[in-house]
Biotite code that builds the C-alpha atoms (Angstrom):
import biotite.structure as struc

atoms = struc.array([
    struc.Atom([17.503, -0.124, 2.463], chain_id="A", res_id=1, res_name="MET", atom_name="CA", element="C"),
    struc.Atom([17.912, 1.452, 5.912], chain_id="A", res_id=2, res_name="ILE", atom_name="CA", element="C"),
    struc.Atom([20.814, 3.531, 4.624], chain_id="A", res_id=3, res_name="ILE", atom_name="CA", element="C"),
    struc.Atom([18.644, 4.783, 1.744], chain_id="A", res_id=4, res_name="ASP", atom_name="CA", element="C"),
    struc.Atom([15.924, 5.884, 4.169], chain_id="A", res_id=5, res_name="VAL", atom_name="CA", element="C"),
    struc.Atom([18.507, 7.645, 6.334], chain_id="A", res_id=6, res_name="SER", atom_name="CA", element="C"),
    struc.Atom([19.901, 9.436, 3.295], chain_id="A", res_id=7, res_name="ASN", atom_name="CA", element="C"),
    struc.Atom([16.398, 10.436, 2.243], chain_id="A", res_id=8, res_name="LEU", atom_name="CA", element="C"),
    struc.Atom([15.656, 11.898, 5.661], chain_id="A", res_id=9, res_name="ILE", atom_name="CA", element="C"),
    struc.Atom([18.943, 13.831, 5.718], chain_id="A", res_id=10, res_name="ASP", atom_name="CA", element="C"),
    struc.Atom([18.638, 15.075, 2.136], chain_id="A", res_id=11, res_name="LYS", atom_name="CA", element="C"),
    struc.Atom([18.394, 18.875, 1.992], chain_id="A", res_id=12, res_name="LYS", atom_name="CA", element="C"),
    struc.Atom([16.905, 19.399, -1.475], chain_id="A", res_id=13, res_name="ASP", atom_name="CA", element="C"),
    struc.Atom([14.104, 16.874, -1.809], chain_id="A", res_id=14, res_name="LYS", atom_name="CA", element="C"),
    struc.Atom([12.320, 16.449, -5.122], chain_id="A", res_id=15, res_name="ASN", atom_name="CA", element="C"),
    struc.Atom([8.640, 15.536, -5.483], chain_id="A", res_id=16, res_name="GLU", atom_name="CA", element="C"),
    struc.Atom([9.305, 11.788, -5.310], chain_id="A", res_id=17, res_name="LEU", atom_name="CA", element="C"),
    struc.Atom([11.406, 12.246, -2.164], chain_id="A", res_id=18, res_name="ASP", atom_name="CA", element="C"),
    struc.Atom([8.578, 14.220, -0.533], chain_id="A", res_id=19, res_name="GLU", atom_name="CA", element="C"),
    struc.Atom([6.069, 11.548, -1.528], chain_id="A", res_id=20, res_name="LEU", atom_name="CA", element="C"),
    struc.Atom([8.265, 8.819, -0.018], chain_id="A", res_id=21, res_name="CYS", atom_name="CA", element="C"),
    struc.Atom([8.630, 10.830, 3.187], chain_id="A", res_id=22, res_name="MET", atom_name="CA", element="C"),
    struc.Atom([4.853, 11.305, 3.493], chain_id="A", res_id=23, res_name="ARG", atom_name="CA", element="C"),
    struc.Atom([4.338, 7.582, 2.806], chain_id="A", res_id=24, res_name="MET", atom_name="CA", element="C"),
    struc.Atom([6.805, 6.633, 5.540], chain_id="A", res_id=25, res_name="LEU", atom_name="CA", element="C"),
    struc.Atom([5.143, 9.010, 7.988], chain_id="A", res_id=26, res_name="GLN", atom_name="CA", element="C"),
    struc.Atom([1.659, 7.685, 7.182], chain_id="A", res_id=27, res_name="TYR", atom_name="CA", element="C"),
    struc.Atom([2.809, 4.059, 7.431], chain_id="A", res_id=28, res_name="PHE", atom_name="CA", element="C"),
    struc.Atom([4.516, 4.779, 10.769], chain_id="A", res_id=29, res_name="SER", atom_name="CA", element="C"),
    struc.Atom([1.351, 6.402, 12.065], chain_id="A", res_id=30, res_name="LYS", atom_name="CA", element="C"),
    struc.Atom([-0.747, 3.466, 10.853], chain_id="A", res_id=31, res_name="ALA", atom_name="CA", element="C"),
    struc.Atom([1.315, 0.732, 12.505], chain_id="A", res_id=32, res_name="ILE", atom_name="CA", element="C"),
    struc.Atom([1.606, 2.644, 15.781], chain_id="A", res_id=33, res_name="SER", atom_name="CA", element="C"),
    struc.Atom([-2.162, 3.185, 16.068], chain_id="A", res_id=34, res_name="GLU", atom_name="CA", element="C"),
    struc.Atom([-3.534, 1.533, 19.215], chain_id="A", res_id=35, res_name="LYS", atom_name="CA", element="C"),
    struc.Atom([-7.074, 1.021, 17.893], chain_id="A", res_id=36, res_name="ASP", atom_name="CA", element="C"),
    struc.Atom([-7.025, -2.116, 15.725], chain_id="A", res_id=37, res_name="LEU", atom_name="CA", element="C"),
    struc.Atom([-9.900, -0.909, 13.516], chain_id="A", res_id=38, res_name="HIS", atom_name="CA", element="C"),
    struc.Atom([-8.230, 2.426, 12.796], chain_id="A", res_id=39, res_name="VAL", atom_name="CA", element="C"),
    struc.Atom([-4.872, 0.701, 12.186], chain_id="A", res_id=40, res_name="ARG", atom_name="CA", element="C"),
    struc.Atom([-6.492, -1.710, 9.736], chain_id="A", res_id=41, res_name="THR", atom_name="CA", element="C"),
    struc.Atom([-8.287, 1.125, 7.942], chain_id="A", res_id=42, res_name="THR", atom_name="CA", element="C"),
    struc.Atom([-5.028, 3.054, 7.523], chain_id="A", res_id=43, res_name="HIS", atom_name="CA", element="C"),
    struc.Atom([-3.175, -0.012, 6.215], chain_id="A", res_id=44, res_name="LEU", atom_name="CA", element="C"),
    struc.Atom([-5.959, -0.813, 3.732], chain_id="A", res_id=45, res_name="ILE", atom_name="CA", element="C"),
    struc.Atom([-5.862, 2.810, 2.574], chain_id="A", res_id=46, res_name="THR", atom_name="CA", element="C"),
    struc.Atom([-2.121, 2.498, 1.967], chain_id="A", res_id=47, res_name="ILE", atom_name="CA", element="C"),
    struc.Atom([-2.586, -0.700, -0.055], chain_id="A", res_id=48, res_name="ILE", atom_name="CA", element="C"),
    struc.Atom([-5.390, 0.876, -2.096], chain_id="A", res_id=49, res_name="GLU", atom_name="CA", element="C"),
    struc.Atom([-3.289, 3.947, -2.821], chain_id="A", res_id=50, res_name="SER", atom_name="CA", element="C"),
    struc.Atom([-0.509, 1.730, -4.180], chain_id="A", res_id=51, res_name="ILE", atom_name="CA", element="C"),
    struc.Atom([-2.713, -0.328, -6.516], chain_id="A", res_id=52, res_name="PHE", atom_name="CA", element="C"),
    struc.Atom([-5.368, 2.195, -7.670], chain_id="A", res_id=53, res_name="LEU", atom_name="CA", element="C"),
    struc.Atom([-5.256, 5.140, -10.032], chain_id="A", res_id=54, res_name="LEU", atom_name="CA", element="C"),
    struc.Atom([-6.907, 8.428, -9.017], chain_id="A", res_id=55, res_name="ASP", atom_name="CA", element="C"),
    struc.Atom([-9.660, 8.056, -11.627], chain_id="A", res_id=56, res_name="LYS", atom_name="CA", element="C"),
    struc.Atom([-10.671, 4.535, -10.550], chain_id="A", res_id=57, res_name="GLU", atom_name="CA", element="C"),
    struc.Atom([-13.695, 4.787, -8.295], chain_id="A", res_id=58, res_name="THR", atom_name="CA", element="C"),
    struc.Atom([-15.772, 1.780, -9.353], chain_id="A", res_id=59, res_name="TYR", atom_name="CA", element="C"),
    struc.Atom([-14.923, -1.819, -8.468], chain_id="A", res_id=60, res_name="GLY", atom_name="CA", element="C"),
    struc.Atom([-11.944, -0.756, -6.384], chain_id="A", res_id=61, res_name="MET", atom_name="CA", element="C"),
    struc.Atom([-11.758, -3.917, -4.249], chain_id="A", res_id=62, res_name="ALA", atom_name="CA", element="C"),
    struc.Atom([-11.569, -6.169, -7.301], chain_id="A", res_id=63, res_name="GLY", atom_name="CA", element="C"),
    struc.Atom([-8.935, -4.005, -8.965], chain_id="A", res_id=64, res_name="LEU", atom_name="CA", element="C"),
    struc.Atom([-6.802, -3.927, -5.822], chain_id="A", res_id=65, res_name="VAL", atom_name="CA", element="C"),
    struc.Atom([-7.013, -7.701, -5.333], chain_id="A", res_id=66, res_name="LYS", atom_name="CA", element="C"),
    struc.Atom([-6.235, -8.371, -8.997], chain_id="A", res_id=67, res_name="LYS", atom_name="CA", element="C"),
    struc.Atom([-3.222, -6.042, -9.080], chain_id="A", res_id=68, res_name="ARG", atom_name="CA", element="C"),
    struc.Atom([-1.953, -7.202, -5.697], chain_id="A", res_id=69, res_name="MET", atom_name="CA", element="C"),
    struc.Atom([-2.175, -10.832, -6.827], chain_id="A", res_id=70, res_name="GLY", atom_name="CA", element="C"),
    struc.Atom([-0.228, -10.005, -9.984], chain_id="A", res_id=71, res_name="CYS", atom_name="CA", element="C"),
    struc.Atom([2.361, -8.088, -7.960], chain_id="A", res_id=72, res_name="PHE", atom_name="CA", element="C"),
    struc.Atom([2.850, -10.859, -5.398], chain_id="A", res_id=73, res_name="LEU", atom_name="CA", element="C"),
    struc.Atom([2.600, -13.884, -7.705], chain_id="A", res_id=74, res_name="TYR", atom_name="CA", element="C"),
    struc.Atom([3.719, -12.954, -11.219], chain_id="A", res_id=75, res_name="LYS", atom_name="CA", element="C"),
    struc.Atom([4.123, -16.525, -12.485], chain_id="A", res_id=76, res_name="GLN", atom_name="CA", element="C"),
    struc.Atom([1.751, -18.495, -10.236], chain_id="A", res_id=77, res_name="ASN", atom_name="CA", element="C"),
    struc.Atom([-1.778, -18.225, -11.627], chain_id="A", res_id=78, res_name="ILE", atom_name="CA", element="C"),
    struc.Atom([-3.273, -20.358, -8.815], chain_id="A", res_id=79, res_name="THR", atom_name="CA", element="C"),
    struc.Atom([-1.927, -18.012, -6.128], chain_id="A", res_id=80, res_name="GLN", atom_name="CA", element="C"),
    struc.Atom([-3.043, -14.929, -8.110], chain_id="A", res_id=81, res_name="LYS", atom_name="CA", element="C"),
    struc.Atom([-6.567, -16.318, -8.243], chain_id="A", res_id=82, res_name="ASN", atom_name="CA", element="C"),
    struc.Atom([-6.545, -17.047, -4.507], chain_id="A", res_id=83, res_name="LYS", atom_name="CA", element="C"),
    struc.Atom([-5.775, -13.381, -3.777], chain_id="A", res_id=84, res_name="VAL", atom_name="CA", element="C"),
    struc.Atom([-8.457, -12.247, -6.219], chain_id="A", res_id=85, res_name="TYR", atom_name="CA", element="C"),
    struc.Atom([-11.069, -14.553, -4.643], chain_id="A", res_id=86, res_name="CYS", atom_name="CA", element="C"),
    struc.Atom([-10.565, -13.303, -1.070], chain_id="A", res_id=87, res_name="ILE", atom_name="CA", element="C"),
    struc.Atom([-13.927, -12.187, 0.267], chain_id="A", res_id=88, res_name="THR", atom_name="CA", element="C"),
    struc.Atom([-15.179, -10.665, 3.488], chain_id="A", res_id=89, res_name="TYR", atom_name="CA", element="C"),
    struc.Atom([-16.928, -13.199, 5.695], chain_id="A", res_id=90, res_name="LYS", atom_name="CA", element="C"),
    struc.Atom([-19.179, -11.993, 8.473], chain_id="A", res_id=91, res_name="ASN", atom_name="CA", element="C"),
])
């Protein structure tokens, strides 16, 4: 994996997917190096949302993200999928 990232960085003629991966790595690096916990969390949530949402989906985004993330993490385990989907914000 590390070798692949190194090759991507060194690659002269990057295609659109390569550029997208580079921007994602830069944004992730910026997010995890952020000193302010709230800003760091916001950036990381934005990254997760961008992975699991389509551009046209603007309604019910939290539910869609949780559902797709649960399916991604726990393909065969329905109980675990439901636990991810049922995560709620508690004040």
